[in-house]
C-alpha positions as a printed NumPy array, in Angstrom:
array([[ 10.827, -19.217, -15.033],
       [ 11.068, -15.618, -13.874],
       [  9.806, -13.837, -10.779],
       [  7.958, -10.764, -12.044],
       [  6.269,  -9.91 ,  -8.731],
       [  8.206,  -6.66 ,  -8.222],
       [  7.016,  -5.346, -11.584],
       [  3.583,  -6.917, -12.12 ],
       [  2.609,  -8.013,  -8.59 ],
       [  2.03 , -11.589,  -9.748],
       [  3.247, -13.916,  -6.952],
       [  3.721, -17.095,  -9.01 ],
       [  6.724, -17.442, -11.341],
       [  6.046, -16.888, -15.021],
       [  7.332, -19.36 , -17.615],
       [  9.031, -17.689, -20.586],
       [ 10.655, -19.059, -23.71 ],
       [ 12.5  , -17.881, -26.801],
       [ 10.922, -14.734, -28.219],
       [  9.057, -13.745, -25.031],
       [  9.581, -10.302, -23.542],
       [ 10.874,  -9.939, -19.982],
       [ 10.871,  -6.631, -18.152],
       [ 13.823,  -5.041, -16.407],
       [ 13.362,  -5.629, -12.698],
       [ 12.288,  -9.28 , -13.   ],
       [ 14.4  , -12.024, -11.414],
       [ 15.525, -15.137, -13.229],
       [ 14.592, -18.111, -11.067],
       [ 15.674, -21.262, -12.901],
       [ 18.783, -22.055, -14.921],
       [ 20.576, -19.602, -17.17 ],
       [ 18.924, -17.213, -19.593],
       [ 20.17 , -15.175, -22.55 ],
       [ 18.358, -11.858, -22.935],
       [ 18.491,  -9.557, -25.939],
       [ 18.177,  -5.913, -24.911],
       [ 15.555,  -4.074, -26.963],
       [ 15.444,  -0.812, -24.973],
       [ 18.085,   1.362, -23.353],
       [ 18.048,   2.188, -19.671],
       [ 15.933,   5.312, -20.135],
       [ 13.173,   3.269, -21.755],
       [ 13.195,   0.182, -19.558],
       [ 10.17 ,  -0.833, -17.501],
       [ 11.723,   0.411, -14.255],
       [ 12.713,   3.716, -15.901],
       [  9.174,   4.206, -17.216],
       [  7.812,   3.582, -13.713],
       [ 10.259,   6.166, -12.335],
       [  9.108,   8.668, -14.965],
       [  5.462,   8.057, -14.036],
       [  6.345,   8.636, -10.359],
       [  8.04 ,  11.952, -11.138],
       [  5.158,  13.103, -13.321],
       [  2.56 ,  12.184, -10.705],
       [  4.475,  13.953,  -7.924],
       [  4.924,  17.093, -10.026],
       [  1.203,  17.241, -10.837],
       [  0.185,  17.585,  -7.195],
       [ -0.956,  21.074,  -6.249],
       [  0.31 ,  22.471,  -2.944],
       [ -2.432,  22.421,  -0.352],
       [ -2.791,  25.84 ,   1.245],
       [ -3.556,  25.569,   4.92 ],
       [ -6.956,  26.799,   6.084],
       [ -5.438,  28.87 ,   8.864],
       [ -3.128,  30.642,   6.416],
       [ -6.065,  31.646,   4.237],
       [ -7.978,  32.887,   7.259],
       [ -4.994,  34.805,   8.653],
       [ -4.47 ,  36.5  ,   5.304],
       [ -7.906,  38.086,   5.758],
       [ -8.041,  38.351,   9.543],
       [ -4.857,  40.362,  10.208],
       [ -5.552,  43.166,   7.658],
       [ -9.152,  43.266,   8.892],
       [ -8.079,  43.807,  12.52 ],
       [ -5.633,  46.54 ,  11.478],
       [ -8.396,  48.224,   9.467],
       [-10.706,  48.103,  12.502],
       [ -7.969,  49.659,  14.671],
       [ -7.453,  52.471,  12.13 ],
       [-11.215,  53.04 ,  11.891],
       [-11.363,  53.208,  15.696],
       [ -8.762,  55.995,  15.812],
       [-10.439,  57.924,  13.037],
       [-13.874,  57.476,  14.559],
       [-12.914,  58.841,  17.984],
       [-10.803,  61.592,  16.482],
       [-13.06 ,  62.813,  13.679],
       [-16.464,  62.162,  15.252],
       [-15.759,  62.721,  18.954],
       [-12.653,  64.886,  18.776],
       [-10.888,  62.63 ,  21.263],
       [ -7.632,  61.396,  19.728],
       [ -6.277,  60.059,  23.035],
       [ -9.274,  57.765,  23.609],
       [ -9.085,  56.791,  19.949],
       [ -5.453,  55.709,  20.264],
       [ -6.17 ,  53.825,  23.496],
       [ -9.165,  52.068,  21.928],
       [ -7.158,  51.196,  18.806],
       [ -4.368,  49.651,  20.894],
       [ -7.016,  47.739,  22.85 ],
       [ -8.422,  46.344,  19.588],
       [ -4.945,  45.19 ,  18.534],
       [ -4.228,  43.629,  21.931],
       [ -7.608,  41.913,  22.361],
       [ -7.502,  40.395,  18.889],
       [ -5.737,  37.042,  18.894],
       [ -4.186,  36.043,  15.577],
       [ -1.844,  33.781,  17.545],
       [ -4.871,  31.562,  18.311],
       [ -5.329,  31.137,  14.592],
       [ -1.594,  30.62 ,  14.155],
       [ -1.397,  27.687,  16.561],
       [ -4.817,  26.174,  15.805],
       [ -3.417,  23.999,  13.026],
       [  0.251,  23.278,  13.942],
       [ -0.581,  22.321,  17.528],
       [ -3.17 ,  19.799,  16.343],
       [ -0.769,  18.479,  13.686],
       [  1.966,  18.006,  16.274],
       [ -0.352,  16.004,  18.524],
       [ -1.536,  13.964,  15.53 ],
       [  2.039,  13.124,  14.522],
       [  2.711,  11.854,  18.044],
       [ -0.471,   9.762,  18.064],
       [  0.386,   8.347,  14.657],
       [  3.902,   7.47 ,  15.803],
       [  2.481,   5.425,  18.677],
       [  0.585,   3.391,  16.057],
       [  3.713,   2.831,  13.962],
       [  2.687,   5.435,  11.378],
       [  5.23 ,   7.874,   9.924],
       [  3.626,  11.033,   8.489],
       [  5.967,  12.614,   5.965],
       [  4.105,  15.948,   5.778],
       [  1.356,  17.901,   7.521],
       [ -0.586,  17.945,   4.24 ],
       [ -0.881,  14.141,   4.478],
       [ -3.193,  14.529,   7.469],
       [ -5.576,  16.791,   5.578],
       [ -5.65 ,  14.415,   2.614],
       [ -6.277,  11.392,   4.829],
       [ -9.043,  13.192,   6.683],
       [-10.823,  13.986,   3.408],
       [-10.364,  10.51 ,   1.91 ],
       [-13.276,   8.775,   0.234],
       [-11.684,   5.742,  -1.465],
       [ -8.937,   3.298,  -0.438],
       [ -7.189,   1.351,  -3.217],
       [ -5.068,  -1.649,  -2.214],
       [ -2.384,  -3.498,  -4.097],
       [ -2.872,  -7.255,  -3.611],
       [  0.46 ,  -9.067,  -3.602],
       [  2.563,  -8.229,  -0.561],
       [ -0.008,  -5.728,   0.727],
       [ -3.252,  -7.624,   1.305],
       [ -1.396, -10.93 ,   0.971],
       [  1.848, -12.11 ,   2.547],
       [  3.723, -12.038,  -0.768],
       [  5.133, -15.544,  -0.303],
       [  3.723, -18.902,  -1.324],
       [  2.531, -21.492,   1.196],
       [  0.937, -24.91 ,   0.795],
       [ -2.828, -24.562,   0.919],
       [ -3.806, -28.218,   0.546],
       [ -2.386, -31.677,  -0.11 ],
       [ -4.724, -33.966,  -2.047],
       [ -3.52 , -37.592,  -1.89 ],
       [ -4.577, -40.144,  -4.509],
       [ -6.384, -43.287,  -3.418],
       [ -4.127, -45.505,  -1.352],
       [ -1.881, -42.681,  -0.165],
       [ -2.056, -40.164,   2.652],
       [ -1.091, -36.491,   2.858],
       [  2.088, -37.224,   4.793],
       [  3.422, -39.63 ,   2.154],
       [  2.704, -37.165,  -0.672],
       [  4.335, -34.278,   1.173],
       [  7.373, -36.368,   2.153],
       [  8.023, -37.432,  -1.461],
       [  7.505, -33.917,  -2.837],
       [  9.638, -32.23 ,  -0.175],
       [ 12.539, -34.651,  -0.695],
       [ 12.83 , -33.634,  -4.352],
       [ 12.008, -29.95 ,  -3.889],
       [ 14.606, -29.53 ,  -1.132],
       [ 17.203, -29.29 ,  -3.906],
       [ 15.293, -26.566,  -5.764],
       [ 15.228, -22.794,  -5.271],
       [ 11.783, -22.405,  -6.847],
       [  9.177, -20.493,  -4.725],
       [  6.774, -23.454,  -4.927],
       [  9.588, -25.767,  -3.836],
       [ 10.327, -23.576,  -0.813],
       [  6.644, -23.634,   0.118],
       [  6.509, -27.457,  -0.04 ],
       [  9.699, -27.88 ,   2.009],
       [  8.406, -25.413,   4.628],
       [  5.091, -27.31 ,   4.847],
       [  6.948, -30.57 ,   5.415],
       [  9.026, -28.978,   8.155],
       [  5.896, -27.609,   9.826],
       [  4.36 , -31.088,   9.719],
       [  7.49 , -32.612,  11.297],
       [  8.304, -34.646,   8.194],
       [ 12.046, -35.368,   7.855],
       [ 13.631, -34.805,   4.454],
       [ 14.635, -38.039,   2.739],
       [ 17.888, -38.115,   0.736],
       [ 17.472, -37.689,  -2.997],
       [ 19.672, -38.944,  -5.816],
       [ 19.84 , -37.882,  -9.441],
       [ 18.099, -34.561,  -8.868],
       [ 17.231, -32.652, -12.035],
       [ 15.364, -29.395, -12.434],
       [ 13.048, -29.078, -15.434],
       [ 12.648, -25.36 , -16.168],
       [  9.009, -24.433, -16.574],
       [  7.871, -27.933, -15.601],
       [  9.147, -29.026, -12.19 ],
       [ 11.819, -31.263, -10.729],
       [ 12.623, -34.948, -10.409],
       [ 14.885, -37.251,  -8.406],
       [ 15.136, -40.687,  -6.868],
       [ 13.873, -41.097,  -3.287],
       [ 14.355, -44.452,  -1.54 ],
       [ 14.915, -46.092,  -4.917],
       [ 11.714, -44.686,  -6.433],
       [ 11.715, -42.049,  -9.196],
       [  9.723, -39.072,  -7.91 ],
       [  8.597, -36.225, -10.149],
       [  6.968, -32.983,  -9.036],
       [  5.575, -31.182, -12.057],
       [  3.328, -28.229, -12.756],
       [ -0.365, -29.121, -12.877],
       [ -1.526, -28.32 , -16.431],
       [ -4.98 , -27.443, -15.065],
       [ -3.807, -24.954, -12.448],
       [ -0.824, -22.622, -12.126],
       [ -1.217, -22.781,  -8.347],
       [ -0.805, -26.543,  -8.035],
       [  1.624, -29.319,  -8.846],
       [  1.297, -33.065,  -9.401],
       [  3.44 , -35.553,  -7.473],
       [  4.346, -38.8  ,  -9.27 ],
       [  6.113, -41.849,  -7.806],
       [  7.273, -44.21 , -10.526],
       [  4.623, -44.081, -13.194],
       [  1.755, -43.328, -10.806],
       [  0.277, -40.054,  -9.593],
       [  0.21 , -40.164,  -5.794],
       [ -1.319, -36.743,  -5.181],
       [ -1.474, -33.012,  -5.828],
       [ -0.13 , -30.081,  -3.806],
       [ -1.874, -26.716,  -4.023],
       [ -0.047, -23.517,  -3.13 ],
       [ -1.329, -20.022,  -2.533],
       [ -0.238, -16.541,  -1.565],
       [ -2.329, -16.292,   1.627],
       [ -3.997, -13.091,   2.827],
       [ -2.362, -11.307,   5.716],
       [ -4.006, -12.285,   9.024],
       [ -4.991,  -8.684,   9.687],
       [ -6.274,  -7.976,   6.162],
       [ -9.937,  -8.981,   6.63 ],
       [-10.373,  -7.012,   9.905],
       [ -8.706,  -3.993,   8.285],
       [-11.109,  -4.194,   5.322],
       [-14.069,  -4.393,   7.727],
       [-12.839,  -1.399,   9.718],
       [-12.357,   0.677,   6.568],
       [-15.942,  -0.128,   5.566],
       [-16.996,   1.045,   9.012],
       [-15.337,   4.392,   8.281],
       [-17.63 ,   4.778,   5.265],
       [-14.881,   4.492,   2.643],
       [-15.19 ,   2.668,  -0.669],
       [-12.48 ,   0.175,  -1.669],
       [-10.763,  -1.342,  -4.695],
       [ -8.099,  -4.074,  -4.968],
       [ -5.635,  -3.896,  -7.872],
       [ -3.395,  -6.753,  -8.978],
       [ -1.378,  -7.929, -11.937],
       [ -2.506, -11.462, -11.141],
       [ -5.225, -13.418, -12.943],
       [ -8.887, -12.664, -12.254],
       [ -9.601, -16.121, -10.781],
       [ -6.786, -15.764,  -8.247],
       [ -7.742, -12.183,  -7.417],
       [-11.407, -13.066,  -6.851],
       [-10.455, -15.963,  -4.557],
       [ -8.376, -13.609,  -2.387],
       [-11.132, -10.983,  -2.47 ],
       [-13.69 , -13.525,  -1.251],
       [-11.47 , -14.387,   1.726],
       [-11.139, -10.689,   2.595],
       [-14.804,  -9.766,   2.239],
       [-14.353,  -7.709,  -0.935],
       [-17.087,  -7.736,  -3.57 ],
       [-16.377,  -8.738,  -7.209],
       [-16.855,  -5.154,  -8.388],
       [-14.121,  -4.095,  -5.946],
       [-11.48 ,  -6.156,  -7.785],
       [ -9.396,  -5.235, -10.864],
       [ -7.056,  -7.986, -12.127],
       [ -4.368,  -8.073, -14.804],
       [ -3.408,  -4.448, -14.084],
       [  0.145,  -3.334, -14.894],
       [  1.886,  -0.304, -13.278],
       [  0.509,   2.093, -15.893],
       [ -2.952,   0.594, -15.372],
       [ -2.699,   1.129, -11.628],
       [ -1.744,   4.742, -12.234],
       [ -4.761,   5.178, -14.514],
       [ -7.121,   3.541, -12.018],
       [ -5.958,   5.835,  -9.215],
       [ -6.283,   8.915, -11.445],
       [ -9.786,   7.849, -12.485],
       [-10.854,   7.421,  -8.852],
       [-10.76 ,  11.194,  -8.458],
       [-10.16 ,  13.336,  -5.342],
       [ -9.946,  11.757,  -1.915],
       [ -8.069,   8.631,  -3.036],
       [ -5.692,   6.645,  -0.826],
       [ -3.346,   4.112,  -2.46 ],
       [ -1.731,   1.403,  -0.327],
       [  1.159,  -0.6  ,  -1.789],
       [  4.607,  -2.043,  -1.275],
       [  6.295,  -2.739,  -4.615],
       [  8.037,  -1.062,  -7.504],
       [  4.899,  -1.616,  -9.549],
       [  2.918,   0.479,  -7.032],
       [  5.253,   3.486,  -6.98 ],
       [  3.558,   5.543,  -9.713],
       [  0.097,   4.918,  -8.252],
       [  1.343,   5.867,  -4.762],
       [  2.657,   9.162,  -6.118],
       [ -0.509,   9.872,  -8.117],
       [ -2.941,   9.257,  -5.248],
       [ -3.998,  12.096,  -2.962],
       [ -2.388,  10.035,  -0.213],
       [  0.096,   7.219,  -0.798],
       [  0.637,   4.727,   2.035],
       [  3.606,   2.336,   1.824],
       [  4.374,  -0.641,   4.045],
       [  7.74 ,  -0.332,   5.761],
       [  8.814,  -3.76 ,   4.518],
       [  8.181,  -2.713,   0.906],
       [ 10.671,  -1.546,  -1.7  ],
       [ 12.589,   1.706,  -1.302],
       [ 10.943,   3.062,  -4.46 ],
       [  7.479,   2.576,  -2.967],
       [  8.478,   4.128,   0.369],
       [ 10.023,   7.184,  -1.33 ],
       [  6.86 ,   7.666,  -3.405],
       [  4.472,   7.557,  -0.437],
       [  3.2  ,  10.296,   1.89 ],
       [  2.733,   7.906,   4.821],
       [  4.886,   4.919,   5.806],
       [  3.667,   2.107,   8.051],
       [  6.824,   1.188,   9.927],
       [  5.635,  -2.34 ,  10.755],
       [  5.137,  -5.11 ,   8.209],
       [  1.38 ,  -4.753,   8.598],
       [ -1.573,  -2.825,   7.142],
       [ -3.287,  -2.307,  10.505],
       [ -2.253,   1.328,  10.388],
       [ -4.339,   2.151,   7.288],
       [ -7.683,   2.736,   9.083],
       [ -5.775,   4.354,  11.957],
       [ -4.36 ,   6.942,   9.536],
       [ -7.874,   7.931,   8.47 ],
       [ -9.255,   7.934,  12.027],
       [ -6.394,  10.07 ,  13.38 ],
       [ -6.639,  12.46 ,  10.433],
       [-10.397,  12.914,  10.842],
       [ -9.988,  13.592,  14.567],
       [ -7.21 ,  16.085,  13.808],
       [ -9.264,  18.006,  11.246],
       [-12.177,  18.068,  13.669],
       [ -9.88 ,  19.529,  16.334],
       [ -8.494,  22.129,  13.921],
       [-12.014,  23.254,  13.012],
       [-12.928,  23.502,  16.69 ],
       [ -9.798,  25.532,  17.388],
       [-10.574,  27.921,  14.539],
       [-14.218,  28.226,  15.589],
       [-13.39 ,  29.205,  19.167],
       [-10.648,  31.575,  17.997],
       [-13.181,  33.317,  15.767],
       [-15.901,  33.236,  18.401],
       [-13.596,  34.916,  20.909],
       [-12.44 ,  37.588,  18.453],
       [-15.946,  38.244,  17.161],
       [-17.157,  38.895,  20.695],
       [-14.127,  40.723,  22.067],
       [-13.19 ,  43.146,  19.252],
       [-16.546,  45.005,  19.085],
       [-16.603,  45.206,  22.882]])
């Protein structure tokens, strides 16, 4: 069993056998494994993701600031007006002295400095406001992109969900209760390093169930684990009908089932609702199965058409590119890095991988996505302020220069 979550975003371990392909960047979770290398380092999965990141970053056009474009016209225009003033007084009125005085007055009364500080002052204030919300803006251009955003695309595993498995439900068979099922399962799984095992042991601890000693423990790669608890052979095996559940057997009898899940972050649903309130469209991408993705989407208030499952890193990149201008990508893993770089604005969670953080334009310093709608709100307020600053700078100059 291998953990492919960093590459595919799938939270549950994947069972592999002889002849199956495993990607560089996956973690072996059970027993030993012999791998035959079929690609050199430059052509590994992680290397291809790095190449996609570099290509996406290089394809971004530099955003020219509005104030710079205006100043490029405004300053020559004011100088031309000053020259015309001198020539007008001198050639038409024969008064060079008044012409020079009027020309200097035009140059003094004009205020290109108002245009010069209209944008950077607002950006500085925005960066401070963002910092108070735990948001690190890596460039001034990120604010403009966030303010013009139209679509937010989320990675699922580790971004909208916690990225770790927990027990969702314990279903005892007739004649048994939840506590007995969890006690038997936790006793065996305490010896295992499997993510499902850790979830079961944690659930038992939360329920105050002491761990019973186990004898003859044996891990069964791809199947489960078994051992003897209080003289009874206990087996915890994968449920053939569900990858997110396991069956608990005591002796030759099934005593219950334990279901696990990668739960949504507590703040995820309110964040989704707030983003809707900002008038933005949304999409959730995941390498997980469609059934799992739709279950998470239902808990978060996302519609079926806002979910894309079974998407690999290249697929995420393609989805972001197809979304067009005004796209925000929010992610945390290696598998999100190329999409983060391709998006108009990439937002990485501070607890995510270094590759994701380096690929993003904005970093949320806390292990939370609460800052996503705040980024958009702050950016919109900043752009509104910049436009107001530019308007009043122009209004003043338009009135004062002719006078």
